[in-house]
N, C-alpha and C positions, 0 to 999 in steps of 0.2 A: 521482556523485550517483545515477545510474540504478541502480547496483548496490545502494546503500543502500535505495532505495525498493523494488526488486524482491526483496529478500532473503526476506521471508516469502512462502511459496507457499500460497495458498488457506487460510491459517490462519483468518482471520475467517469465511470461508465455512463451514468445517467446524465451527467453534465455534457459529455460528448454527444450522447443520443439526442438531448434537447437541442443542442446547437446544430447538429446535422439535420434534425427534423425541421426546425424552424427555417434553416437555410433552404432546404428542399422545398418547403411549403412556399416560401417567398419567391424562389426562382420559378417553380412550376406555376404558381398563381399569377405572377407577373407575366410569364410567357403566354399563358392562356388569355389573360386580359389583353395583351398587345395583339395577339393573333385575332381575337374576336373583334377588337376595335378596328384593326386593319381590314378584316373581311367585311365588317359592317360598313366601313367607310367606302370600300369599293362598291358595295351594293348600292349605297345611297348615291354615290357619284354616277353610277350607271343609270339609276332611276332618274336622277336629275338631268342627265344628258338626254335621255329619251323625252323628258318633259320639254327640254329646250328645242329638241328637233321637231317635235309636233307643232310648236309655236313659231319656230323660225323658218322651217322649210317652205311654207306658203309665201312668206315674205321674200325669200331668196328666189323662188320660182318667178314671182311677179317681177322682181328686179331683172332677171334674165330675159323676160319677155319684152319689157318696155323701158328698162333702164331706170325705173323709178321704184322707190320704196315708200310704203305708207308711213304715216306719222308714227314715230317711235313711241311705244307704250312705256310709260314711266316705270311700271312694275318690272318690265324686262330689262330695259336699257340701263338701269342703275347698277347692274352687276355683270353685263355682257356686251360684246359687240361682234359684228360679222366682218371678217377681214377677207378681201379678195386678193389672193396671192399674186395673180398675174399683173394687176394694176397697183399692187402695194398700197392699198388704201382701205379705210374702214367705210363700209357701205351702209352699216346700220348700227345704231347704238354707240355708246362711248363709255369706256371704263375710266374712272378717275385715275389720274397719274399716280397717286399714292398707292393704288391697289395693283399697279402693273407688275410689281415684283412677285406677287403671289398668285398670278393667274394660271389657270389650266386651259388646255385647248384640245380640240379634236376636229378631224376633217369631216366636212359635210358633203355627202355624195348626192348630187342632184340629177345625175344621169346625162348631163350635157357635156361633160368633159372639163368644164370650168372648175377651178379649185377654190373652195371657200373654207375658211377656218372659223369655227365658233370659239371665241375666247371668252372665258367667264371666271368670275371669282368663286372658288369653291365655297359651298355653304357649310357651316359648322354642323357637327353631328347633332341630331335632334334627340329628343327624350326617348325615342324608341330603342336607343342603344341600351338603356337601363333594363328594359324588358328583355332584350336579347341576351344580355349578360346573365340575368336571373334565370333564363331558360337554359343557358349553357351550364350554369352552376346549380343544377337541380340537386335535390337532397340525395338521390341515388348516386349521381356522379360525384358529389362531394364526399360521400361516405367511401366510395370505392377509391377515390384519389387519396383520402387520408390513410386508408388501409395500406395502399401501395407505398405511400411515402413513409409510413411507420415501418413497414417491412424492410424497405430499402435502407432506411436510417439505422435500423437494428443490425443489419448485416454489416454496413460500413463501420458502425461503432464497435461491433465485435472484432472486426479486423484490426482496428486501432487499439482497443483496450486489452484484447487477449494477450498480446506480447508483453504489455505492461504488467498484467497480472502474473505472468510467468516470471518476469524479472523480480516482482515483489515476493513471490514464493521462494525464489533463490535467496534473496536477501534475508528472508525470515529464517531459512535453514542456517544461513551463515551466522545470524544473530543468536540462534539457539546452540551454536557450537559445532555445527557440522562443517568442518573446514574442508572437507572433500567435495562439497556440493559445488557444481559448476553449471552455468547456463548452457542449455542444449545447443548443439551445432546448428539446428534449424534457425536459431535466432542470430548466432554469430556470423552465419554465412550471408545474412541479408546485406544488401548494399546501401541501405538507407541509414538514417540517424539511429533507429532502434538497433540495427546490427552493430553500429559503432558503440552504442551504449552497452550492449551485451558483451562485446569484446572487452571494453574498458572495465566492466564489473568483474569479468573473469580474471583480468590482469590484477585488479585490486584484491580479489579473493586469494590469488596466488601469493601476493605480497603479504597479506594479513596472515595466511597460513604459515608462511616461512618465518615471519617475525615471531608468531606465537610459539611455533615449534622450536625455534632457536632459543627463545627465552626459557621455555620449559626444559630443554636439554641442558642449557647452561645452569639452571637452577638445580637440576638433578646431578649434574657432574660436580658442581662446586660443593653441594651438600655431601655428596658421597666422598669427595676427596678430603673434606674437613674431618671426617669421622676418625680416620687413622691418626692424624696428629693429635686430636683431642684424647684418643685412647692412650697414646704414648705420654701425653702430658699428665693424664690422670694417674698412670702407673708411676711416673717420676715423682709426682706430688705425694703419692702414698708412701714411696720410699723415703722421700724427704721428711715426711711427718713421722715415720717410724724412727729415723735417725735422730730427729729432734727430741722425740719422746724418750729414747734411750739415753740421750745426753742430758735429760732433765730440762730441756728448753721448752718454751711455749710453742704449741702447734696451732695457735690462733690463725696465723696467716695461711697455713696449709688448709685448714678447715674452710676458710673463706674462698680460697682458690678452688677447692673441690666443689663447693656449692656453685661457683660460676661455671665450672666445667660441666657439671650435671645440667645446669640451666641451658648452656649452649648445646649439649648433646640432645636434650629434649626438643629444643627448637629445630635442630637438624633432622631429628627423627620425624617431626611433623612435616618439615619441608619435603623429606623423602616420601612420606606417605602421600602428600599432595601431588608430588611429581608422578608417583606410581598411579594415582587415580587418573591423572591427565594423560599418561602414556599407556595406561593399561589396555590389555586386549579385551575383546568382547567377552561377555559373560559366558563361561563354559562349564561352570560347576553348579548348575541348578539342581538341587535335590529337595526332597520333601522334608520340611521341618515344621515343628510347632513353634511359632514365634514367641508365644508366652513362655514356653519352657526355655528357649534360648535366652530370653531376657532374664528369667529367674536365675539361671546359672551365672550370668554376668553380674547380676546384682549381688549374689552371694560372694563372688570374688571381690567386688568393690567394698563390701562391708568390712573386710579385713583391713583395707587401706584407709577407709573412712569409718571407723567404728563408732564415732559419736554422731554420725548423720543418719537420719531415718529416710530410707528409700522404699516407697510403697509401690507395689505392682498391682494393677487392676486390669480387668478386661476379659476377653473371650479366649478360649482355647480352640485350636484348630490348626490344621496343617496346610501348607502351600508350598509350591515349588519356588525356591529362592536360593541365591548364592549366600551360603552361611557366613563366609568371611566378610563379604561386603555389608551384610546386615549387622554383624558384630562391630565392624568399624564404625558404622553409622550410630549404633546405640552407645558405644563406649565414648565416642567423641561428644555426643549430646549429654551424657551423664557427666563427663569431665567438665564441660562448659557450665552446667548447672551447679556442680559442686564447687568449682573454683570461684565463681562470681557471686554466689549467694551463701548465706549462713542458714537458710531455711530448709525445711523438709523438701524432698523431691518425690514427685508422683509420676510414675510411668504407666501409661494406659494403652492397651492394645485392643482395638475393636475391629470386628469383621463387618464390613459394609457389603452392599449388594455386588459391587464390581471391584472392590479394593480392600486392602487391609490398611488400617489407620494406626500409626504409632504417634503418641503424644508424650513429650517429656516436659513436665510443668514444675516450676518452682514457686515459692511464695515470697520472692524478693520484691524489690521496688520497681521491677520492669526496666525498660529503657525508653528514651525519648522516641517518639514516633518518627522524627526526622532521620534517625539512625537505623531504623529497621530495614529499610530498603538496601542498605549497604552491609548488612550483617554477614552475608555469605561471600563477601569479597575477601581475598587474602589480606591479612594484616589489618583488618577492620575490627574494632572492638566497640562494644556498647558504651563503655566508659573509658576515658583516657587513663585513669589510674587503676584499671582492673588488671588482674593477673593474666598470664598467658601471652600468646604471641599473635592472636587473631587468626589462627589457621584452622582451628577445630571445625568451625561451621563451614569453612570453604571445603574441607575434606568431606564433610557430611554431604554437601551439595553434589560433589563429584561422584561420591559413592552411590547416592540415591539416583543420580542420572544414569549410572551404569546398571542400576536395578530397574530402570525404565519407569521410575516414579517421579514425584515432585515433592518439594519441601517448602514450607513457609513458616514465618515467625510472627507472633502478634502478642500484644499485652492482654492479659486476662482482665475481665471486668472488675473482679475483686482486687487482686494484686498479683504481681508476678508475671513471668514470661512463659509462653508456651511455644515450643517448636513442634510443628506437626509434619509428619512424613506420611505421604500417601503412596502405597505400593500396589501395583496391579495384582489382582487375584488370578492365579493360574490354576 
């Protein structure tokens, strides 16, 4: 589960970063362009008004002296006129009616006290604006702007992505079985959507933890309560078989009942073992043991139960700090699994790696379909529908290995058979 959650690496961070970076670039770039255009337009307009004033002022002064104006110059009058405010009339030039909605005007001061307005059609921006923009966006300024935008975008992206990473970390812990993990209060106290999401995830975590704990407790209680009635049934069945035998009657039914009782008892024992693994306390019995020696002792004991099966032990000798009981539970369940589901020889290999001890239990059977391997360690899951057992052995192994702070995996061997590999940290 952790691998599935961790697969994307910083994808969301860089997506947000790219979006914020491009947004800032567009906004700042557009703002600078608008500012430069506005400033340049004002400069060109002021320059144009000075040009008009130099050409129009002599004409207006002559008009004030003798009331006459010279013949209008085509070059000037096609885009301006001179309007005398007191007489409300145009004294020079004429702007086409279609252009009147777009005119600009400014007051001409002649020093005589008479008020004249120069009205004109603003000229469009000329090509000088391109040179001005290129000067404003020089290489140095462009590099500095990009650095500032990138830094700002990185900070903003971090503020957005960091809480999401923390929520992802919590969900990863929950997926790995840490039912006590909760999102920190720094996120749940936020008043935005992320705070609401963090609160909802904590609520969901509480619900999941309660459901799983209730299920495990129910499993433990029911399994434990069934043992006493089964024991009484077994005693009663044995007495019944003894009476039938003394009376010369067949004990076939009693033998069948006894087998069923043993079958149920074994299943309940495995359920209780699984429940203990899930409810067990933290490891408190770590002692120094030779793993190969522990394995040899268990193999010798198993040879009495399975005298016709060959169990080979290979590997390295060496001691490490480990909980002996959990290691034996792991090994015996792996051996039971291999012995029950195959008729082949079993090979147990223990190797010392640089940072871990590696335990492999291999058989020479037909293996299992690849589609079933991922579910092997789930309770009541079996590699074959017609196989023996209850599908609890590997689930118990996974819980025991987790308490040993290791990991376990299963895979088909290239030749034939199945290998279950346990990796235990070296202490």
